[in-house]
C-alpha positions in Angstrom: 146.0 122.9 114.8 149.0 121.0 113.7 148.5 117.7 111.9 150.6 114.6 112.7 152.2 112.7 109.8 152.1 109.0 109.3 155.1 106.8 108.6 155.1 107.7 104.8 155.0 111.4 105.5 151.4 111.9 104.6 149.2 114.2 106.7 147.1 112.1 109.1 143.4 113.3 109.4 142.0 112.8 112.9 139.3 110.0 113.0 137.3 111.5 115.8 136.5 115.1 116.5 138.1 114.8 119.9 141.5 113.7 118.7 144.1 116.5 119.0 141.8 118.6 121.3 142.7 116.8 124.5 144.6 118.8 127.1 146.9 116.1 128.5 147.7 118.0 131.7 144.0 118.3 132.6 142.7 115.2 130.9 140.1 114.5 133.5 138.7 118.0 133.4 138.7 118.5 129.7 135.5 117.6 127.9 136.0 116.1 124.5 133.8 116.7 121.5 132.4 113.5 120.0 130.6 112.9 116.7 126.8 112.5 117.1 125.7 108.9 117.8 123.3 108.9 114.9 126.2 108.9 112.5 127.0 105.3 113.5 123.8 104.2 111.7 124.4 102.9 108.2 120.7 102.7 107.4 120.8 99.0 106.5 117.4 98.2 107.9 118.3 95.1 109.9 116.7 96.7 112.9 113.3 96.9 111.3 112.3 93.3 111.9 113.2 93.5 115.6 111.2 96.6 116.3 107.8 95.9 117.7 106.3 99.3 116.8 107.5 99.0 113.2 106.1 95.5 112.9 102.7 96.6 114.2 102.4 100.0 112.5 104.5 99.5 109.4 105.6 103.2 109.3 109.2 104.1 108.6 109.0 106.9 111.1 108.0 104.4 113.8 111.1 102.3 113.2 114.6 102.9 114.7 115.9 104.0 111.4 113.1 106.5 111.0 113.6 107.9 114.5 117.3 108.3 113.8 116.4 110.3 110.7 114.1 112.5 112.8 116.8 113.0 115.5 119.3 113.9 112.9 116.9 116.3 111.2 116.2 117.9 114.6 119.9 118.2 115.5 120.7 119.7 112.1 117.9 122.2 112.4 115.7 120.7 109.6 113.0 119.6 112.0 111.4 121.0 115.1 109.7 119.3 118.1 106.1 119.2 116.8 103.2 117.0 117.9 104.0 114.5 115.2 107.7 114.4 116.1 106.8 113.8 119.8 104.3 111.1 118.8 107.0 109.1 116.8 109.5 109.5 119.6 107.3 108.4 122.4 105.8 105.4 120.5 109.2 103.7 120.9 109.0 101.1 123.7 112.7 101.6 124.4 113.1 97.8 124.5 116.4 98.1 122.7 115.8 95.0 120.5 117.1 97.0 117.6 120.5 97.3 119.3 121.0 93.6 119.3 120.2 93.4 115.6 122.4 96.3 114.6 125.7 95.4 112.9 127.1 98.9 113.5 126.5 98.8 117.3 124.3 101.9 117.3 123.4 103.0 120.9 119.7 103.7 120.0 118.5 103.5 123.6 120.9 106.2 124.7 119.9 108.4 121.8 116.2 108.0 122.6 116.8 108.9 126.3 118.6 112.1 125.3 116.0 113.0 122.7 113.1 112.4 125.1 114.9 114.6 127.7 115.1 117.4 125.1 111.5 117.0 124.3 110.5 117.2 128.0 112.7 120.2 128.5 111.3 122.0 125.5 107.6 120.9 125.8 106.8 120.1 129.4 103.6 118.3 130.0 100.5 120.2 131.2 100.2 120.2 135.0 97.0 118.1 134.9 98.6 115.3 133.0 101.5 115.2 135.5 99.1 114.4 138.4 
């Protein structure tokens, strides 16, 4: 992969994983690779006071920041989908109050929807509970 140079002749490093990998002739058909959404979180904690489950339970893993840690650990292979993992993920009300409090603009609701989809795919509910 060739690297473009800036005006002063220094090599420019792509800011996104997708930069430089786009086929301009088939731009609509080419899927670009993006960095995981959880990397947008700066772990500042401003979301904690807006999260109803964190305010009631007081557990870090039941906060948006804690759930982001869990999602990242799962994505990096450091955690699996266990009963505890599922419990923390499904305690989220998906109210997205944390998104309005977040200075980094983390799309927490979208991440939760994707994670819950993975959980359901990997651990489908028992047939009786689906009735």
